[in-house]
C-alpha positions in Angstrom: 19.1 -29.0 -5.8 21.3 -32.1 -5.5 24.5 -32.4 -7.5 23.5 -35.5 -9.5 27.0 -36.2 -10.8 28.4 -36.2 -7.3 25.5 -38.3 -6.1 26.4 -40.9 -8.8 30.2 -40.9 -8.2 30.8 -40.1 -4.5 29.7 -42.7 -2.0 30.1 -40.4 0.9 27.8 -37.8 -0.7 25.2 -40.4 -1.3 25.6 -41.7 2.2 25.0 -38.2 3.5 21.6 -38.0 1.6 20.6 -41.4 3.0 21.4 -40.3 6.5 18.8 -37.6 6.0 16.1 -40.1 5.0 16.5 -40.4 1.2 16.0 -44.1 0.3 18.3 -46.0 -1.9 15.4 -46.7 -4.2 14.6 -42.9 -4.6 18.3 -42.2 -5.3 18.5 -44.9 -7.8 15.3 -43.7 -9.5 16.8 -40.2 -9.7 20.1 -41.5 -11.2 18.2 -43.6 -13.7 16.0 -40.6 -14.7 19.2 -38.5 -15.2 20.7 -41.2 -17.4 17.5 -41.4 -19.5 17.4 -37.6 -19.8 21.0 -37.2 -20.8 20.7 -40.0 -23.4 17.6 -38.4 -25.0 19.3 -35.0 -24.9 22.4 -36.2 -26.6 20.2 -37.9 -29.3 18.2 -34.8 -29.8 21.3 -32.6 -30.1 22.8 -35.0 -32.5 19.8 -35.1 -34.7 19.5 -31.3 -34.6 23.1 -30.9 -35.7 22.5 -33.3 -38.6 19.4 -31.5 -39.6 21.2 -28.2 -39.6 24.0 -29.6 -41.6 21.7 -31.1 -44.2 19.6 -28.0 -44.4 22.7 -25.8 -45.0 23.8 -28.2 -47.8 20.5 -28.0 -49.8 21.3 -24.6 -51.2 24.7 -25.8 -52.6 23.5 -29.2 -53.8 23.1 -29.9 -57.5 19.6 -30.2 -58.9 19.9 -34.0 -58.9 21.0 -34.1 -55.2 18.5 -31.5 -53.9 15.4 -33.8 -53.7 17.3 -36.4 -51.6 18.7 -33.7 -49.3 15.2 -32.3 -48.8 13.8 -35.7 -48.0 16.7 -36.4 -45.6 16.0 -33.0 -43.8 12.3 -33.9 -43.5 13.3 -37.3 -42.0 15.4 -35.7 -39.4 12.7 -33.2 -38.7 10.2 -36.0 -38.1 12.6 -37.8 -35.9 13.1 -34.7 -33.8 9.4 -34.2 -33.6 9.1 -37.7 -32.2 11.9 -37.3 -29.7 11.3 -33.8 -28.4 8.2 -34.7 -26.4 10.0 -37.7 -24.9 12.8 -35.4 -23.8 10.4 -32.8 -22.3 8.6 -35.6 -20.4 11.9 -37.0 -19.1 13.1 -33.6 -18.0 9.9 -33.0 -16.2 10.1 -36.3 -14.4 13.8 -35.6 -13.5 12.8 -32.2 -12.2 10.2 -33.7 -9.8 12.7 -36.3 -8.5 15.4 -33.7 -8.0 13.1 -31.9 -5.5 12.7 -35.1 -3.4 16.4 -35.7 -2.6 17.7 -33.6 0.3 21.1 -31.9 0.6 23.5 -34.6 2.0 24.4 -34.1 5.7 28.0 -33.2 6.3 30.2 -36.0 7.8 30.5 -33.9 11.0 26.8 -34.1 11.7 25.6 -36.8 14.1 23.4 -39.6 12.8 19.9 -40.1 14.2 16.7 -38.1 14.7 15.3 -35.3 16.8 16.7 -36.6 20.1 20.2 -37.4 18.8 21.6 -33.9 18.7 25.1 -33.3 20.0 25.6 -30.6 22.8 28.6 -28.5 21.9 28.7 -26.3 25.0 26.6 -24.9 27.8 27.0 -21.3 28.9 25.6 -19.6 32.0 23.8 -20.6 35.2 20.4 -22.1 35.1 18.1 -20.1 37.5 15.1 -21.4 39.4 11.6 -20.9 38.1 10.4 -17.2 38.3 7.4 -16.1 40.2 5.4 -15.9 36.9 6.0 -17.8 33.7 6.4 -15.7 30.6 2.7 -16.0 29.6 1.4 -15.0 33.0 3.9 -12.1 33.3 3.1 -10.7 29.8 -0.6 -10.7 30.5 -0.3 -9.3 34.0 1.9 -6.5 32.9 -0.4 -5.6 30.1 2.3 -6.4 27.5 0.6 -9.3 25.8 -3.1 -9.7 25.1 -3.9 -13.0 23.6 -7.6 -13.1 24.6 -8.6 -10.1 22.4 -6.3 -11.4 19.6 -8.1 -14.7 19.5 -11.5 -12.9 19.0 -10.2 -11.3 15.7 -7.7 -13.8 14.4 -8.0 -17.1 16.3 -5.5 -19.0 18.4 -1.7 -18.4 18.3 -2.0 -14.6 17.7 -1.3 -11.9 20.2 -1.5 -8.2 20.7 1.9 -6.8 21.8 1.4 -3.6 23.8 3.1 -0.7 25.6 6.7 -1.1 26.7 6.9 -4.5 25.2 6.6 -2.9 21.8 9.4 -0.5 22.6 11.5 -3.4 23.9 10.9 -5.3 20.6 12.1 -2.2 18.7 15.1 -1.9 20.9 16.0 -5.5 20.2 15.7 -5.1 16.5 17.8 -1.9 16.6 20.5 -3.3 18.8 20.8 -6.5 16.8 20.7 -4.8 13.4 23.3 -2.2 14.5 25.6 -5.0 15.6 25.2 -6.9 12.4 25.8 -3.8 10.2 29.1 -3.3 12.1 30.0 -6.8 11.0 29.4 -6.1 7.3 25.8 -7.2 7.0 23.7 -5.0 4.8 20.3 -4.3 6.6 17.3 -5.2 4.4 13.6 -5.0 4.7 12.5 -7.5 2.1 9.1 -8.4 0.6 7.2 -10.9 2.7 5.1 -12.1 -0.2 6.8 -14.3 -2.8 5.9 -16.4 -5.8 5.7 -20.2 -5.5 8.8 -20.7 -7.6 10.8 -18.6 -5.1 9.6 -21.0 -2.3 10.8 -23.9 -4.4 14.1 -22.3 -5.3 14.8 -21.4 -1.6 14.3 -25.1 -0.7 11.1 -24.7 1.3 8.7 -26.4 -1.2 7.6 -29.1 -1.5 8.8 -30.3 2.0 7.4 -27.4 4.1 4.4 -26.4 2.1 2.0 -27.3 4.9 3.6 -24.6 7.1 3.0 -21.7 4.6 0.1 -19.4 4.1 -0.9 -18.8 0.5 -2.8 -15.8 -0.8 -4.2 -14.7 -4.2 -5.3 -18.2 -4.9 -1.8 -19.5 -4.7 -0.2 -16.7 -6.7 1.8 -15.5 -3.7 2.9 -17.0 -0.4 3.7 -15.4 3.0 7.2 -16.2 4.1 8.0 -17.9 7.3 11.4 -16.3 7.4 13.1 -13.5 5.4 15.7 -16.1 4.4 13.4 -16.8 1.4 13.4 -13.3 -0.2 17.1 -12.9 0.8 17.9 -16.1 -1.1 16.2 -14.5 -4.1 18.2 -11.2 -3.9 20.8 -12.5 -6.4 18.5 -15.0 -8.3 20.2 -15.9 -11.6 23.1 -13.6 -11.1 26.9 -14.2 -11.4 28.6 -12.5 -8.5 32.2 -11.3 -8.6 34.3 -13.5 -6.4 36.2 -10.5 -5.1 32.9 -9.1 -3.6 32.2 -12.3 -1.6 31.0 -13.0 1.0 27.9 -10.8 0.5 26.1 -10.6 3.9 22.6 -9.4 4.6 20.5 -8.8 7.7 16.8 -9.1 6.8 14.2 -7.6 9.2 10.6 -8.7 8.6 7.3 -10.0 9.9 7.1 -13.8 9.4 4.1 -16.1 9.2 3.8 -19.8 9.9 0.9 -22.2 10.1 2.6 -24.3 12.9 1.0 -27.4 11.4 1.5 -30.5 13.5 2.0 -28.6 16.8 -1.6 -28.9 18.1 -1.5 -28.6 21.9 2.2 -27.5 22.1 3.2 -24.1 23.5 -0.3 -22.7 23.3 0.2 -19.9 25.8 2.4 -16.8 25.4 4.5 -16.1 22.3 6.6 -19.1 21.9 4.8 -20.7 18.9 2.6 -18.1 17.2 1.4 -17.7 13.6 2.9 -14.1 13.2 6.2 -12.9 14.6 9.0 -10.5 13.8 12.6 -11.7 13.1 16.0 -10.5 12.1 17.7 -13.0 9.8 21.3 -13.3 8.7 22.0 -14.5 5.1 25.4 -15.0 3.4 26.5 -15.7 -0.1 29.9 -17.3 0.2 32.7 -19.0 -1.7 32.5 -22.7 -1.2 36.0 -22.9 0.4 35.0 -20.4 3.1 31.4 -21.6 3.9 32.3 -23.6 7.0 34.2 -20.7 8.5 31.2 -18.5 7.6 28.9 -20.8 9.5 31.1 -20.4 12.6 31.0 -16.7 12.2 27.2 -16.6 12.1 27.1 -18.9 15.1 29.5 -16.6 17.0 27.3 -13.6 16.3 24.3 -15.5 17.6 26.2 -16.2 20.8 27.1 -12.6 21.1 23.5 -11.6 20.9 22.2 -14.3 23.3 25.1 -14.0 25.7 25.0 -10.2 25.5 21.4 -10.4 26.9 22.7 -12.4 29.8 20.6 -15.5 28.9 21.9 -19.0 29.8 22.1 -21.1 26.7 23.5 -24.2 25.1 24.7 -24.8 21.5 23.7 -28.0 19.8 24.4 -29.6 16.4 21.3 -31.1 15.0 21.3 -34.7 13.9 21.1 -35.7 10.3 17.5 -37.0 10.5 16.3 -33.8 12.0 17.8 -31.5 9.4 15.6 -29.7 6.9 16.0 -30.6 3.2 18.4 -27.8 2.2 20.8 -27.9 5.3 24.1 -29.8 5.2 24.7 -28.8 8.9 22.7 -26.8 11.5 23.5 -25.5 14.9 20.8 -24.4 17.3 21.1 -22.1 20.3 18.6 -23.0 23.0 18.0 -20.7 26.0 17.2 -22.2 29.4 13.5 -21.4 30.1 13.2 -21.5 33.9 9.4 -22.0 34.1 9.8 -25.2 32.0 13.1 -26.3 33.4 14.6 -27.0 30.0 16.4 -25.5 27.1 14.2 -24.1 24.2 15.4 -23.1 20.8 15.8 -19.4 20.0 18.1 -19.4 17.0 19.4 -21.7 14.4 22.1 -21.4 11.7 22.6 -23.6 8.6 25.0 -24.1 5.8 23.1 -25.0 2.6 26.3 -25.5 0.7 25.4 -25.2 -3.1 22.0 -26.9 -2.7 19.8 -23.7 -3.0 22.3 -21.9 -5.3 21.8 -24.6 -7.9 18.0 -23.9 -7.9 18.6 -20.2 -7.7 21.3 -20.3 -10.4 23.5 -18.0 -8.4 27.1 -18.4 -9.3 30.4 -16.7 -8.6 32.9 -15.6 -11.3 36.6 -16.2 -10.3 39.5 -14.1 -11.4 40.2 -16.5 -14.3 36.7 -16.1 -15.5 35.5 -19.6 -14.4 32.1 -19.9 -12.8 30.8 -22.1 -10.0 27.9 -22.1 -7.6 28.2 -20.1 -4.4 27.3 -21.5 -1.0 24.4 -19.9 0.9 24.1 -19.8 4.7 21.5 -18.4 7.0 21.0 -17.9 10.7 18.4 -16.3 13.1 19.8 -13.1 14.6 16.7 -12.4 16.7 13.3 -14.1 16.8 11.8 -11.2 18.7 8.9 -13.0 20.4 11.1 -15.8 21.7 13.7 -13.3 23.0 11.0 -11.3 24.7 9.5 -14.2 26.5 12.9 -15.2 27.8 13.5 -11.6 28.9 10.1 -11.8 30.7 11.3 -14.8 32.7 14.9 -13.9 33.3 14.5 -10.2 34.1 11.2 -10.0 36.1 11.3 -8.9 39.7 9.2 -10.1 42.5 7.5 -6.7 42.8 6.2 -7.0 39.2 8.7 -4.9 37.3 10.9 -5.7 34.4 14.7 -4.9 34.4 15.9 -3.9 30.9 18.9 -6.0 29.8 22.0 -3.8 29.7 22.5 -3.6 25.9 18.9 -2.3 25.5 19.0 0.5 28.1 20.3 3.2 25.8 17.6 2.3 23.2 14.8 2.3 25.9 16.0 5.3 27.9 15.1 3.4 31.1 16.5 0.6 33.2 13.3 -0.7 34.7 9.8 -1.0 33.2 6.5 -0.9 34.9 3.2 -2.6 33.9 0.5 -0.8 31.9 
Protein backbone atom coordinates (compact mmCIF):
# COMPACT_ATOMS: atom_id res chain seq x y z
CA UNK A 1 0.00 0.00 0.00
CA UNK A 2 1.33 3.39 -0.97
CA UNK A 3 2.33 5.96 1.68
CA UNK A 4 -0.29 8.60 0.83
CA UNK A 5 1.32 11.33 2.93
CA UNK A 6 4.68 10.85 1.21
CA UNK A 7 2.94 10.68 -2.17
CA UNK A 8 1.39 14.08 -1.50
CA UNK A 9 4.52 15.76 -0.15
CA UNK A 10 7.53 14.14 -1.84
CA UNK A 11 7.88 14.88 -5.59
CA UNK A 12 10.53 12.17 -6.02
CA UNK A 13 8.27 9.56 -4.43
CA UNK A 14 5.45 10.57 -6.77
CA UNK A 15 7.82 10.52 -9.75
CA UNK A 16 8.83 6.96 -8.83
CA UNK A 17 5.18 5.84 -9.01
CA UNK A 18 4.71 7.59 -12.35
CA UNK A 19 7.81 5.87 -13.74
CA UNK A 20 6.04 2.57 -13.01
CA UNK A 21 3.00 3.59 -15.02
CA UNK A 22 0.78 5.37 -12.49
CA UNK A 23 -0.90 8.28 -14.25
CA UNK A 24 -0.97 11.76 -12.77
CA UNK A 25 -4.76 11.65 -12.94
CA UNK A 26 -4.88 8.41 -10.91
CA UNK A 27 -2.53 9.83 -8.29
CA UNK A 28 -4.52 13.06 -8.06
CA UNK A 29 -7.74 11.06 -7.70
CA UNK A 30 -6.19 9.09 -4.83
CA UNK A 31 -5.00 12.24 -3.08
CA UNK A 32 -8.44 13.86 -3.50
CA UNK A 33 -10.13 10.75 -2.09
CA UNK A 34 -7.72 10.80 0.85
CA UNK A 35 -8.51 14.47 1.59
CA UNK A 36 -12.24 13.74 1.41
CA UNK A 37 -11.92 10.74 3.71
CA UNK A 38 -9.80 12.59 6.25
CA UNK A 39 -12.22 15.53 6.24
CA UNK A 40 -15.21 13.28 6.85
CA UNK A 41 -13.34 11.33 9.53
CA UNK A 42 -12.43 14.54 11.35
CA UNK A 43 -16.04 15.71 11.17
CA UNK A 44 -17.38 12.38 12.43
CA UNK A 45 -14.87 12.25 15.28
CA UNK A 46 -15.75 15.82 16.27
CA UNK A 47 -19.48 15.11 16.29
CA UNK A 48 -18.92 11.91 18.27
CA UNK A 49 -16.88 13.79 20.87
CA UNK A 50 -19.62 16.40 21.17
CA UNK A 51 -22.31 13.71 21.46
CA UNK A 52 -20.38 11.94 24.23
CA UNK A 53 -19.87 15.18 26.12
CA UNK A 54 -23.55 16.15 25.88
CA UNK A 55 -24.67 12.64 26.85
CA UNK A 56 -22.46 12.73 29.95
CA UNK A 57 -23.85 16.14 30.93
CA UNK A 58 -27.48 15.00 30.86
CA UNK A 59 -27.23 13.16 34.16
CA UNK A 60 -25.91 16.26 35.96
CA UNK A 61 -28.18 18.81 34.23
CA UNK A 62 -30.99 20.45 36.11
CA UNK A 63 -34.55 19.38 35.33
CA UNK A 64 -35.00 22.57 33.31
CA UNK A 65 -31.82 21.98 31.25
CA UNK A 66 -32.30 18.27 30.68
CA UNK A 67 -34.85 18.44 27.76
CA UNK A 68 -32.55 20.73 25.79
CA UNK A 69 -29.56 18.47 26.44
CA UNK A 70 -31.52 15.42 25.29
CA UNK A 71 -32.64 17.24 22.16
CA UNK A 72 -29.04 18.31 21.44
CA UNK A 73 -27.80 14.75 21.90
CA UNK A 74 -30.46 13.51 19.48
CA UNK A 75 -29.46 16.15 16.93
CA UNK A 76 -25.85 15.05 17.12
CA UNK A 77 -26.89 11.40 16.84
CA UNK A 78 -28.90 12.20 13.69
CA UNK A 79 -25.99 14.14 12.22
CA UNK A 80 -23.68 11.20 12.86
CA UNK A 81 -26.18 8.81 11.31
CA UNK A 82 -26.12 10.92 8.16
CA UNK A 83 -22.33 11.23 7.97
CA UNK A 84 -21.31 7.68 8.90
CA UNK A 85 -22.46 6.13 5.59
CA UNK A 86 -20.64 8.89 3.69
CA UNK A 87 -17.45 8.08 5.59
CA UNK A 88 -17.87 4.35 4.94
CA UNK A 89 -18.36 5.02 1.23
CA UNK A 90 -15.36 7.38 1.09
CA UNK A 91 -13.14 4.85 2.88
CA UNK A 92 -14.21 2.08 0.51
CA UNK A 93 -13.45 4.26 -2.52
CA UNK A 94 -10.08 5.23 -1.06
CA UNK A 95 -9.27 1.57 -0.39
CA UNK A 96 -9.92 0.66 -4.02
CA UNK A 97 -7.76 3.52 -5.29
CA UNK A 98 -4.92 2.56 -2.93
CA UNK A 99 -4.71 -0.82 -4.66
CA UNK A 100 -4.14 0.82 -8.05
CA UNK A 101 -1.00 2.84 -7.26
CA UNK A 102 2.26 0.82 -7.35
CA UNK A 103 5.19 1.10 -4.99
CA UNK A 104 7.41 3.86 -6.45
CA UNK A 105 10.54 2.74 -8.24
CA UNK A 106 13.76 3.56 -6.44
CA UNK A 107 15.82 6.34 -8.01
CA UNK A 108 18.58 3.81 -8.86
CA UNK A 109 16.22 1.84 -11.14
CA UNK A 110 16.53 2.58 -14.89
CA UNK A 111 13.52 4.07 -16.64
CA UNK A 112 11.70 2.29 -19.47
CA UNK A 113 10.12 -1.08 -20.13
CA UNK A 114 10.97 -4.74 -20.58
CA UNK A 115 13.97 -4.14 -22.85
CA UNK A 116 15.48 -1.27 -20.86
CA UNK A 117 17.11 -3.32 -18.09
CA UNK A 118 20.65 -2.52 -16.99
CA UNK A 119 23.27 -5.29 -17.12
CA UNK A 120 25.29 -5.22 -13.91
CA UNK A 121 27.75 -8.02 -14.66
CA UNK A 122 28.28 -11.13 -16.78
CA UNK A 123 29.92 -14.19 -15.19
CA UNK A 124 31.28 -17.30 -16.93
CA UNK A 125 31.87 -18.49 -20.48
CA UNK A 126 28.99 -19.02 -22.89
CA UNK A 127 29.26 -22.54 -24.41
CA UNK A 128 28.08 -23.63 -27.83
CA UNK A 129 24.72 -25.33 -28.23
CA UNK A 130 24.65 -28.88 -26.83
CA UNK A 131 23.84 -31.99 -28.84
CA UNK A 132 20.28 -32.00 -27.42
CA UNK A 133 18.27 -29.11 -26.05
CA UNK A 134 16.85 -29.50 -22.54
CA UNK A 135 13.46 -30.75 -23.74
CA UNK A 136 14.95 -33.37 -26.08
CA UNK A 137 17.47 -34.50 -23.48
CA UNK A 138 14.89 -34.81 -20.71
CA UNK A 139 12.56 -36.91 -22.87
CA UNK A 140 15.38 -39.04 -24.31
CA UNK A 141 16.79 -39.83 -20.85
CA UNK A 142 13.36 -40.69 -19.50
CA UNK A 143 13.58 -37.86 -16.98
CA UNK A 144 10.64 -35.84 -18.32
CA UNK A 145 7.38 -37.15 -19.79
CA UNK A 146 5.20 -34.34 -21.11
CA UNK A 147 3.11 -36.45 -23.49
CA UNK A 148 1.52 -38.53 -20.72
CA UNK A 149 1.13 -35.45 -18.51
CA UNK A 150 -0.83 -33.71 -21.26
CA UNK A 151 -3.30 -36.63 -21.34
CA UNK A 152 -4.28 -36.15 -17.71
CA UNK A 153 -3.66 -32.44 -17.05
CA UNK A 154 -3.29 -30.62 -20.36
CA UNK A 155 -0.44 -28.56 -21.75
CA UNK A 156 2.40 -27.17 -19.62
CA UNK A 157 2.46 -30.07 -17.17
CA UNK A 158 5.15 -32.77 -16.95
CA UNK A 159 5.97 -35.98 -15.15
CA UNK A 160 9.44 -35.78 -13.60
CA UNK A 161 10.94 -39.25 -13.32
CA UNK A 162 13.87 -41.30 -12.09
CA UNK A 163 17.19 -39.65 -11.34
CA UNK A 164 15.74 -36.25 -12.24
CA UNK A 165 13.56 -36.50 -9.12
CA UNK A 166 16.61 -37.31 -7.00
CA UNK A 167 18.44 -34.42 -8.63
CA UNK A 168 15.55 -32.10 -7.75
CA UNK A 169 15.64 -33.28 -4.14
CA UNK A 170 19.40 -32.79 -4.07
CA UNK A 171 19.00 -29.22 -5.32
CA UNK A 172 16.41 -28.42 -2.66
CA UNK A 173 18.54 -29.99 0.10
CA UNK A 174 21.72 -28.23 -0.97
CA UNK A 175 20.08 -24.82 -1.32
CA UNK A 176 18.10 -25.11 1.92
CA UNK A 177 21.18 -26.23 3.86
CA UNK A 178 23.12 -23.24 2.51
CA UNK A 179 20.37 -20.80 3.45
CA UNK A 180 19.94 -22.28 6.92
CA UNK A 181 23.65 -21.67 7.52
CA UNK A 182 23.02 -18.02 6.64
CA UNK A 183 20.26 -17.64 9.21
CA UNK A 184 17.22 -18.43 7.07
CA UNK A 185 14.66 -20.55 8.90
CA UNK A 186 13.43 -23.40 6.63
CA UNK A 187 9.65 -23.35 6.18
CA UNK A 188 7.15 -25.55 4.35
CA UNK A 189 4.21 -23.12 4.12
CA UNK A 190 0.57 -23.57 3.09
CA UNK A 191 0.11 -23.26 -0.67
CA UNK A 192 -3.59 -22.38 -0.43
CA UNK A 193 -4.38 -18.91 0.92
CA UNK A 194 -7.41 -16.67 1.27
CA UNK A 195 -8.08 -13.85 -1.19
CA UNK A 196 -7.19 -11.16 1.35
CA UNK A 197 -3.73 -12.69 1.72
CA UNK A 198 -3.20 -12.33 -2.04
CA UNK A 199 -4.21 -8.68 -1.73
CA UNK A 200 -2.05 -8.05 1.33
CA UNK A 201 1.00 -9.65 -0.31
CA UNK A 202 0.58 -7.31 -3.28
CA UNK A 203 -0.44 -9.88 -5.92
CA UNK A 204 -4.09 -8.86 -6.26
CA UNK A 205 -5.56 -7.18 -8.20
CA UNK A 206 -2.64 -6.87 -10.68
CA UNK A 207 -1.73 -10.58 -11.03
CA UNK A 208 -5.12 -12.18 -10.49
CA UNK A 209 -5.17 -13.64 -14.03
CA UNK A 210 -2.10 -15.75 -13.17
CA UNK A 211 -3.64 -17.44 -10.13
CA UNK A 212 -5.74 -20.61 -9.81
CA UNK A 213 -8.71 -20.31 -7.49
CA UNK A 214 -10.48 -23.19 -5.75
CA UNK A 215 -13.47 -23.58 -3.43
CA UNK A 216 -15.42 -21.08 -5.54
CA UNK A 217 -12.92 -18.34 -4.79
CA UNK A 218 -12.52 -19.11 -1.09
CA UNK A 219 -8.88 -20.18 -1.54
CA UNK A 220 -6.15 -19.56 -4.10
CA UNK A 221 -3.11 -21.63 -5.09
CA UNK A 222 0.05 -19.57 -4.64
CA UNK A 223 2.50 -18.95 -7.46
CA UNK A 224 5.32 -18.52 -4.94
CA UNK A 225 5.78 -19.22 -1.25
CA UNK A 226 6.50 -15.50 -0.93
CA UNK A 227 2.74 -15.10 -0.36
CA UNK A 228 2.35 -17.30 2.75
CA UNK A 229 5.75 -16.17 4.04
CA UNK A 230 4.52 -12.56 3.83
CA UNK A 231 1.60 -13.60 6.02
CA UNK A 232 3.74 -15.33 8.64
CA UNK A 233 3.81 -12.14 10.74
CA UNK A 234 0.50 -10.66 9.60
CA UNK A 235 -0.62 -7.93 12.00
CA UNK A 236 2.32 -8.47 14.35
CA UNK A 237 4.69 -6.02 16.01
CA UNK A 238 8.21 -7.45 15.79
CA UNK A 239 11.03 -6.68 18.21
CA UNK A 240 13.63 -4.57 16.40
CA UNK A 241 16.39 -6.51 18.16
CA UNK A 242 15.20 -9.71 16.43
CA UNK A 243 15.42 -8.27 12.91
CA UNK A 244 16.09 -9.19 10.23
CA UNK A 245 13.90 -12.30 10.35
CA UNK A 246 14.79 -14.52 7.39
CA UNK A 247 12.88 -17.50 6.02
CA UNK A 248 13.47 -20.06 3.28
CA UNK A 249 10.16 -21.41 2.01
CA UNK A 250 10.05 -24.65 0.05
CA UNK A 251 6.84 -25.43 -1.79
CA UNK A 252 5.08 -26.41 -4.96
CA UNK A 253 3.89 -23.38 -6.90
CA UNK A 254 1.12 -22.90 -9.46
CA UNK A 255 0.74 -20.33 -12.24
CA UNK A 256 -1.69 -20.00 -15.11
CA UNK A 257 0.99 -18.45 -17.37
CA UNK A 258 -1.71 -16.27 -18.90
CA UNK A 259 -0.48 -14.25 -21.85
CA UNK A 260 2.32 -16.70 -22.76
CA UNK A 261 0.54 -18.65 -25.49
CA UNK A 262 3.14 -20.16 -27.84
CA UNK A 263 6.11 -19.28 -25.60
CA UNK A 264 8.40 -21.97 -24.15
CA UNK A 265 5.94 -24.77 -24.82
CA UNK A 266 8.49 -27.59 -24.62
CA UNK A 267 10.32 -28.84 -21.56
CA UNK A 268 10.00 -27.32 -18.10
CA UNK A 269 10.76 -23.65 -18.63
CA UNK A 270 7.21 -22.33 -18.35
CA UNK A 271 4.91 -24.86 -16.69
CA UNK A 272 1.80 -24.52 -14.54
CA UNK A 273 3.21 -26.48 -11.57
CA UNK A 274 6.77 -26.34 -10.27
CA UNK A 275 8.78 -26.50 -7.06
CA UNK A 276 10.74 -23.61 -5.67
CA UNK A 277 12.78 -22.50 -2.67
CA UNK A 278 12.10 -18.84 -1.86
CA UNK A 279 13.93 -16.44 0.45
CA UNK A 280 11.95 -13.89 2.45
CA UNK A 281 13.18 -11.24 4.89
CA UNK A 282 11.55 -8.87 7.37
CA UNK A 283 14.05 -6.06 7.78
CA UNK A 284 14.50 -2.63 9.42
CA UNK A 285 14.06 0.10 6.76
CA UNK A 286 17.60 1.42 7.19
CA UNK A 287 19.04 -2.03 6.37
CA UNK A 288 16.80 -3.14 3.51
CA UNK A 289 19.08 -2.14 0.63
CA UNK A 290 21.97 -4.05 2.20
CA UNK A 291 19.58 -6.97 2.70
CA UNK A 292 18.72 -6.92 -1.01
CA UNK A 293 22.40 -7.20 -1.85
CA UNK A 294 22.76 -10.11 0.59
CA UNK A 295 19.90 -11.98 -1.08
CA UNK A 296 21.42 -11.33 -4.49
CA UNK A 297 24.83 -12.56 -3.31
CA UNK A 298 23.27 -15.83 -2.10
CA UNK A 299 21.56 -16.27 -5.47
CA UNK A 300 24.91 -15.79 -7.19
CA UNK A 301 26.51 -18.36 -4.84
CA UNK A 302 23.85 -20.86 -5.86
CA UNK A 303 23.98 -20.25 -9.61
CA UNK A 304 27.75 -19.81 -9.63
CA UNK A 305 28.20 -22.86 -7.40
CA UNK A 306 26.44 -24.94 -10.05
CA UNK A 307 28.93 -23.66 -12.61
CA UNK A 308 26.29 -21.99 -14.78
CA UNK A 309 27.23 -18.88 -16.81
CA UNK A 310 24.96 -16.00 -15.91
CA UNK A 311 24.38 -12.29 -15.88
CA UNK A 312 22.80 -9.98 -13.30
CA UNK A 313 20.39 -7.32 -14.49
CA UNK A 314 18.43 -4.53 -12.82
CA UNK A 315 14.88 -4.43 -14.12
CA UNK A 316 13.59 -1.15 -15.56
CA UNK A 317 10.86 0.74 -13.72
CA UNK A 318 8.13 -0.03 -16.25
CA UNK A 319 8.77 -3.77 -15.97
CA UNK A 320 8.58 -3.94 -12.18
CA UNK A 321 5.66 -5.61 -10.45
CA UNK A 322 3.42 -3.36 -8.36
CA UNK A 323 5.06 -4.08 -4.96
CA UNK A 324 8.74 -3.87 -5.98
CA UNK A 325 10.80 -0.70 -5.57
CA UNK A 326 13.78 -2.45 -7.17
CA UNK A 327 14.40 -5.88 -8.65
CA UNK A 328 17.47 -7.80 -9.80
CA UNK A 329 17.22 -10.83 -12.08
CA UNK A 330 19.82 -13.52 -12.60
CA UNK A 331 19.67 -14.95 -16.09
CA UNK A 332 21.55 -18.12 -17.03
CA UNK A 333 22.88 -18.54 -20.55
CA UNK A 334 20.81 -21.27 -22.27
CA UNK A 335 23.05 -22.62 -25.05
CA UNK A 336 20.29 -24.14 -27.19
CA UNK A 337 18.61 -20.74 -27.46
CA UNK A 338 21.81 -18.70 -27.55
CA UNK A 339 20.53 -16.21 -24.99
CA UNK A 340 20.19 -15.54 -21.29
CA UNK A 341 16.97 -16.68 -19.57
CA UNK A 342 15.77 -15.74 -16.09
CA UNK A 343 16.21 -18.26 -13.28
CA UNK A 344 15.96 -16.05 -10.18
CA UNK A 345 14.80 -12.60 -9.14
CA UNK A 346 15.04 -10.64 -5.90
CA UNK A 347 13.08 -7.57 -4.89
CA UNK A 348 12.86 -4.94 -2.19
CA UNK A 349 9.21 -4.12 -1.50
CA UNK A 350 10.21 -1.45 1.06
CA UNK A 351 7.13 -0.85 3.29
CA UNK A 352 4.55 -1.36 0.52
CA UNK A 353 3.37 -4.84 1.55
CA UNK A 354 4.00 -4.26 5.26
CA UNK A 355 1.40 -1.47 5.23
CA UNK A 356 -1.23 -3.89 3.92
CA UNK A 357 -0.01 -6.64 6.24
CA UNK A 358 0.14 -4.26 9.21
CA UNK A 359 3.53 -5.72 10.13
CA UNK A 360 5.50 -3.31 12.26
CA UNK A 361 8.69 -3.26 14.30
CA UNK A 362 9.04 -1.94 17.85
CA UNK A 363 12.22 0.04 18.47
CA UNK A 364 14.04 0.17 21.82
CA UNK A 365 12.28 3.43 22.70
CA UNK A 366 8.86 1.82 22.13
CA UNK A 367 8.16 3.62 18.86
CA UNK A 368 6.60 1.63 16.05
CA UNK A 369 7.17 1.72 12.29
CA UNK A 370 6.55 -0.51 9.33
CA UNK A 371 9.20 -3.09 8.47
CA UNK A 372 10.55 -3.53 4.96
CA UNK A 373 9.98 -6.87 3.25
CA UNK A 374 12.24 -8.49 0.66
CA UNK A 375 12.09 -11.71 -1.32
CA UNK A 376 14.21 -13.66 -3.74
CA UNK A 377 14.18 -16.97 -5.57
CA UNK A 378 16.77 -19.33 -4.18
CA UNK A 379 16.01 -22.17 -6.59
CA UNK A 380 13.24 -22.51 -9.16
CA UNK A 381 13.89 -26.22 -9.51
CA UNK A 382 12.54 -26.84 -13.01
CA UNK A 383 14.55 -24.01 -14.52
CA UNK A 384 17.69 -25.13 -12.71
CA UNK A 385 17.20 -28.69 -13.93
CA UNK A 386 16.77 -27.73 -17.56
CA UNK A 387 19.96 -25.67 -17.40
CA UNK A 388 21.78 -28.62 -15.84
CA UNK A 389 20.44 -30.81 -18.67
CA UNK A 390 22.04 -28.51 -21.25
CA UNK A 391 25.27 -27.61 -19.48
CA UNK A 392 26.09 -31.04 -18.01
CA UNK A 393 25.04 -33.52 -20.71
CA UNK A 394 27.67 -35.54 -22.52
CA UNK A 395 27.75 -36.62 -26.15
CA UNK A 396 27.31 -40.25 -25.09
CA UNK A 397 23.95 -39.44 -23.42
CA UNK A 398 24.90 -39.27 -19.76
CA UNK A 399 24.52 -36.43 -17.29
CA UNK A 400 27.38 -35.25 -15.11
CA UNK A 401 26.21 -34.30 -11.61
CA UNK A 402 27.24 -30.73 -10.63
CA UNK A 403 29.90 -30.85 -7.92
CA UNK A 404 27.77 -29.43 -5.03
CA UNK A 405 25.14 -32.13 -5.58
CA UNK A 406 27.40 -35.19 -5.75
CA UNK A 407 27.27 -35.92 -2.02
CA UNK A 408 23.46 -35.71 -2.05
CA UNK A 409 23.21 -37.95 -5.15
CA UNK A 410 25.94 -40.42 -4.20
CA UNK A 411 27.02 -40.52 -7.85
CA UNK A 412 28.99 -38.34 -10.24
CA UNK A 413 27.32 -39.44 -13.49
CA UNK A 414 23.68 -40.32 -14.24
CA UNK A 415 22.39 -42.66 -16.91
CA UNK A 416 19.03 -42.57 -18.66
CA UNK A 417 16.08 -44.70 -17.57
